[in-house]
C-alpha positions in Angstrom: -40.1 -101.6 -82.5 -43.2 -103.7 -82.9 -45.2 -101.3 -80.8 -44.1 -98.4 -83.0 -45.0 -100.3 -86.2 -48.5 -101.1 -84.9 -49.0 -97.4 -83.9 -48.0 -96.2 -87.4 -50.3 -98.8 -89.0 -53.1 -97.7 -86.7 -52.6 -94.0 -87.6 -52.5 -94.9 -91.3 -55.9 -96.6 -91.2 -57.2 -93.7 -89.1 -56.0 -91.3 -91.8 -57.6 -93.4 -94.5 -61.0 -93.4 -92.7 -60.7 -89.6 -92.2 -60.0 -89.0 -95.9 -62.9 -91.3 -96.9 -65.2 -89.4 -94.5 -64.0 -86.1 -95.9 -64.5 -87.2 -99.4 -68.0 -88.5 -98.6 -68.9 -85.2 -97.0 -67.6 -83.3 -100.0 -69.5 -85.6 -102.4 -72.7 -85.1 -100.4 -72.2 -81.4 -100.5 -71.7 -81.5 -104.2 -74.9 -83.6 -104.7 -76.9 -81.3 -102.4 -75.6 -78.2 -104.1 -76.4 -79.7 -107.5 -79.9 -80.6 -106.5 -80.5 -77.1 -105.1 -79.2 -75.6 -108.3 -81.4 -77.8 -110.4 -84.3 -76.9 -108.2 -83.5 -73.2 -108.5 -83.3 -73.6 -112.3 -86.7 -75.4 -112.3 -88.2 -72.6 -110.2 -86.8 -70.0 -112.5 -88.1 -71.8 -115.6 -91.6 -72.0 -114.1 -91.4 -68.3 -113.2 -90.3 -67.4 -116.8 -93.2 -69.4 -118.2 -95.6 -67.5 -116.0 -94.1 -64.1 -116.9 -94.1 -65.1 -120.6 -97.8 -66.0 -120.4 -98.6 -62.8 -118.6 -96.7 -60.8 -121.2 -98.5 -62.4 -124.1 -101.9 -61.8 -122.4 -101.0 -58.1 -121.9 -99.8 -57.8 -125.5 -103.1 -59.4 -126.9 -105.3 -57.2 -124.6 -103.3 -54.1 -125.6 -103.5 -54.7 -129.3 -107.3 -55.5 -129.1 -107.8 -52.3 -127.1 -105.9 -50.1 -129.6 -107.8 -51.5 -132.6 -111.3 -51.6 -131.1 -111.4 -48.3 -129.2 -110.9 -44.7 -130.3 -109.2 -43.9 -127.0 -110.1 -41.8 -124.0 -111.0 -39.0 -124.7 -112.2 -40.2 -128.1 -110.7 -37.1 -129.8 -107.4 -37.3 -128.0 -105.5 -36.7 -131.2 -106.8 -33.1 -131.2 -105.3 -32.3 -127.8 -103.4 -29.0 -128.2 -100.6 -30.2 -126.0 -99.6 -33.0 -128.3 -98.7 -30.5 -131.0 -96.2 -28.9 -128.6 -94.9 -32.3 -127.3 -96.8 -32.0 -124.0 -98.6 -35.3 -123.3 -101.3 -35.4 -120.7 -101.3 -38.4 -118.4 -105.1 -38.5 -118.8 -104.8 -39.6 -122.4 -105.3 -43.3 -123.0 -104.6 -43.7 -126.7 -106.8 -45.8 -129.1 -106.6 -46.1 -132.8 -110.1 -47.3 -133.9 -112.3 -45.1 -136.1 -115.6 -43.6 -134.9 -116.9 -41.5 -137.8 -120.0 -42.2 -139.9 -118.6 -40.1 -142.7 -115.5 -42.1 -143.5 -115.9 -44.3 -146.6 -119.2 -46.0 -145.6 -118.7 -48.7 -148.2 -115.4 -49.8 -146.9 -116.1 -49.8 -143.2 -119.8 -50.4 -142.6 -123.1 -50.6 -144.4 -125.5 -47.6 -144.7 -127.7 -48.9 -141.8 -124.9 -48.7 -139.2 -125.4 -46.4 -136.2 -123.6 -43.0 -136.6 -121.9 -43.4 -133.2 -120.7 -46.9 -133.8 -117.0 -47.7 -133.2 -115.6 -49.5 -136.2 -113.7 -52.5 -135.0 -110.3 -53.5 -136.3 -109.6 -50.2 -137.9 -106.8 -47.6 -137.6 -107.3 -43.8 -137.8 -104.2 -42.6 -139.7 -104.3 -39.3 -137.9 -104.3 -41.0 -134.5 -101.5 -43.2 -135.6 -99.3 -40.3 -136.6 -100.0 -38.6 -133.2 -99.0 -41.8 -131.5 -95.8 -42.1 -133.5 -94.7 -38.6 -132.5 -95.4 -39.2 -128.8 -95.1 -43.0 -128.5 -93.1 -43.4 -125.3 -95.4 -41.1 -123.2 -98.7 -42.3 -124.7 -98.0 -46.1 -124.8 -95.2 -47.0 -122.5 -96.1 -44.5 -119.8 -99.8 -43.9 -120.0 -101.0 -47.3 -121.2 -98.4 -49.6 -119.5 -97.5 -47.4 -116.5 -93.8 -47.7 -117.6 -93.7 -51.5 -116.8 -93.2 -52.6 -120.4 -91.3 -51.7 -123.6 -93.2 -52.0 -126.9 -93.3 -51.2 -130.6 -95.9 -51.0 -133.4 -95.4 -51.6 -137.1 -97.8 -51.1 -140.0 -97.3 -53.0 -143.3 -99.7 -52.0 -146.2 -101.1 -55.0 -148.2 -100.9 -55.0 -152.0 -99.5 -51.4 -152.2 -96.2 -49.6 -152.9 -96.8 -47.5 -149.8 -94.1 -47.4 -147.2 -94.4 -49.3 -143.9 -94.5 -47.4 -140.6 -92.6 -48.4 -137.4 -92.5 -46.7 -134.0 -91.5 -47.5 -130.4 -88.6 -49.4 -128.8 -85.9 -51.8 -130.0 -86.8 -55.0 -128.2 -84.5 -57.8 -127.0 -84.9 -61.0 -125.1 -88.4 -62.5 -124.6 -90.8 -60.6 -126.8 -94.6 -61.2 -127.2 -95.9 -60.5 -130.7 -99.5 -59.9 -131.9 -100.4 -59.6 -135.5 -103.8 -58.4 -136.9 -105.1 -57.8 -140.5 -107.0 -54.5 -140.2 -108.0 -51.5 -142.3 -106.4 -48.0 -142.1 -108.2 -45.0 -143.4 -105.1 -43.0 -144.3 -106.3 -39.6 -145.7 -109.6 -40.9 -147.1 -111.5 -38.6 -144.9 -110.2 -35.6 -146.9 -111.8 -36.9 -150.1 -114.7 -34.8 -151.4 -115.5 -36.8 -154.5 -114.3 -40.1 -156.0 -114.8 -40.0 -159.7 -114.3 -43.6 -160.5 -117.0 -45.0 -158.2 -119.8 -44.6 -160.8 -122.4 -47.2 -161.6 -122.4 -48.9 -165.0 -125.6 -50.0 -166.6 -124.7 -52.5 -169.3 -122.2 -50.6 -171.4 -123.4 -47.2 -170.2 -122.9 -44.9 -167.2 -125.9 -43.6 -165.2 -125.4 -40.0 -164.3 -126.3 -39.3 -160.7 -126.3 -35.5 -161.3 -127.6 -33.3 -164.1 -124.9 -31.7 -166.3 -125.4 -28.1 -167.5 -123.8 -29.1 -170.8 -126.7 -31.5 -171.6 -129.3 -28.7 -171.2 -127.5 -25.8 -172.7 -127.7 -25.8 -176.5 -124.6 -23.5 -176.7 -122.4 -26.1 -175.1 -121.1 -29.4 -176.3 -123.4 -32.2 -175.1 -121.9 -34.5 -172.4 -124.0 -37.6 -173.1 -121.9 -40.7 -173.3 -121.5 -42.3 -176.6 -120.2 -45.7 -177.8 -116.6 -44.7 -177.4 -116.4 -42.7 -174.1 -118.1 -41.6 -170.9 -118.7 -38.1 -169.6 -118.5 -38.2 -165.8 -119.8 -34.9 -164.3 -120.0 -33.7 -160.7 -121.0 -30.4 -159.0 -119.6 -29.0 -155.7 -119.5 -25.7 -153.8 -116.4 -23.9 -152.6 -116.4 -21.0 -150.2 -113.7 -18.3 -150.5 -113.1 -18.4 -146.8 -112.3 -22.1 -146.9 -109.3 -21.4 -149.2 -107.6 -19.8 -146.2 -107.8 -23.1 -144.3 -107.8 -25.8 -147.0 -105.8 -26.8 -150.0 -107.8 -28.4 -152.9 -106.2 -30.9 -155.2 -107.2 -33.2 -158.0 -105.2 -36.4 -157.4 -105.0 -39.3 -159.8 -103.3 -42.7 -159.8 -100.2 -43.0 -162.0 -102.3 -45.1 -164.4 -104.0 -41.9 -165.4 -101.2 -41.3 -167.9 -102.6 -44.3 -169.9 -106.3 -43.5 -169.5 -106.5 -41.0 -172.4 -108.8 -38.8 -170.3 -109.7 -35.1 -170.5 -111.3 -32.7 -168.0 -113.1 -29.4 -167.8 -113.3 -27.4 -164.6 -115.8 -24.5 -164.6 -118.1 -22.5 -162.4 -121.8 -22.9 -163.3 -122.1 -19.2 -164.0 -119.1 -19.2 -166.3 -119.3 -22.3 -168.4 -116.3 -23.5 -170.4 -115.4 -25.7 -173.3 -111.7 -25.7 -172.3 -111.0 -29.4 -172.3 -107.5 -30.3 -170.9 -105.8 -33.7 -171.0 -105.5 -35.3 -167.6 -101.9 -36.5 -167.4 -100.7 -35.1 -164.1 -101.0 -37.1 -160.9 -101.5 -34.0 -158.8 -103.2 -30.7 -159.8 -103.5 -27.8 -157.3 -106.8 -26.0 -157.6 -106.6 -23.1 -155.1 -105.2 -20.6 -157.5 -108.0 -21.3 -159.9 -110.6 -20.9 -157.2 -109.0 -17.7 -155.8 -109.0 -16.0 -159.2 -112.5 -17.1 -160.1 -114.0 -16.0 -156.7 -112.2 -12.6 -156.7 -115.6 -10.8 -156.4 -117.7 -13.5 -154.7 -117.8 -15.4 -151.4 -118.6 -18.8 -152.9 -119.3 -20.6 -156.2 -120.7 -23.8 -157.4 -118.3 -25.6 -159.6 -118.7 -28.4 -162.1 -116.0 -30.8 -163.1 -116.4 -33.0 -166.2 -114.2 -36.0 -167.2 -114.2 -37.5 -170.6 -112.9 -41.1 -170.4 -112.5 -43.8 -173.0 -114.6 -46.9 -172.2 -111.7 -49.1 -173.0 -109.5 -47.2 -170.6 -111.9 -46.9 -167.7 -109.8 -49.1 -165.4 -106.9 -46.7 -165.6 -109.1 -43.8 -164.6 -108.7 -43.3 -160.8 -109.1 -39.7 -159.6 -110.3 -38.0 -156.5 -111.0 -34.4 -155.5 -109.5 -33.7 -152.0 -109.5 -30.9 -149.5 -106.5 -31.0 -147.1 -106.2 -28.8 -143.9 -103.4 -26.3 -144.6 -101.7 -27.2 -141.3 -101.2 -30.7 -142.6 -100.4 -30.0 -146.3 -96.7 -29.2 -145.7 -96.1 -32.5 -143.8 -98.0 -34.6 -146.4 -96.0 -33.0 -149.2 -92.6 -33.4 -147.4 -93.4 -37.0 -146.6 -94.2 -37.7 -150.3 -97.8 -38.7 -149.4 -99.7 -36.4 -151.8 -100.5 -39.5 -153.9 -103.6 -41.4 -154.9 -102.9 -44.4 -152.7 -102.9 -42.4 -149.5 -106.4 -41.1 -150.1 -108.0 -44.5 -150.0 -108.5 -46.9 -147.1 -106.1 -49.8 -147.2 -105.8 -53.2 -145.6 -102.7 -53.4 -143.5 -100.9 -55.8 -141.2 -100.7 -54.4 -137.7 -97.8 -55.9 -135.6 -97.6 -55.1 -131.9 -94.6 -56.3 -129.8 -94.0 -56.0 -126.1 -91.3 -57.0 -123.6 -90.5 -56.5 -119.9 -88.0 -53.7 -119.1 
């Protein structure tokens, strides 16, 4: 009996030692597993930081490229395939302006080289081509399908609508913001009638007015109450087949108490009309007037009260007919769209 009791006691202690050993092994495995998991998490965190830094660098470089280069080729927006939705892989898009004729005073001084790329600018025409072909031009051609991205444009101090294009982004997103200038449709402006030079309380005419030299016409010299602003321009009958001409004014024109006369130099007129409409189409007038001629020199005269001069904002524009329909349907045949504007450019990118 004593031998049996001792054997049971011996087995009991052996079981206790075995259980303790098993628990120790399990605890060790848990500790080792936890350490490995923590190590993996640390490695993943370091990798995520590296990826995030690389993504941010790519976003900055891409935004700077788009805003400081016209693209390759420089006139890629005129590619015939884009209008049909066919995007060549050879196109690397850029948005910067390279045109000496676009609003010199806004983008560069008169001494600038004619072929100079204007940094931190956006060509609105290029931007619209980009919007219509974004995935192919940006995600495929620029990023080789390795990233997702988006671009947004927010006009400053204007009622103009913002523009967004690209992908819906989730997760880690790199964001780059730039304050730049967009030309919108300013390149279609033939004359700006409010950019005259004042000398004291008077206006210095840059061009001679036929009303000032013809004794049979009302003199257009300025007086103490109002200015006469007069400009001459030539229109070819053939151009009416390809371009739409408009007189476009800011909404403030309704308060400017202004009048205008539009005439050809060979057929002078005293028909003074009040300028109340924001948009006036001129093609029908030109077509009728040039029924028997290939071109005419026209003169437009504005009579503006000096006290209302800040409300007088008017431009003469010539829009390619293949763009007129889109501009009208998008409600963009407005004065604001025919001036360059400061905008906030926001570029976002993320890994696929």
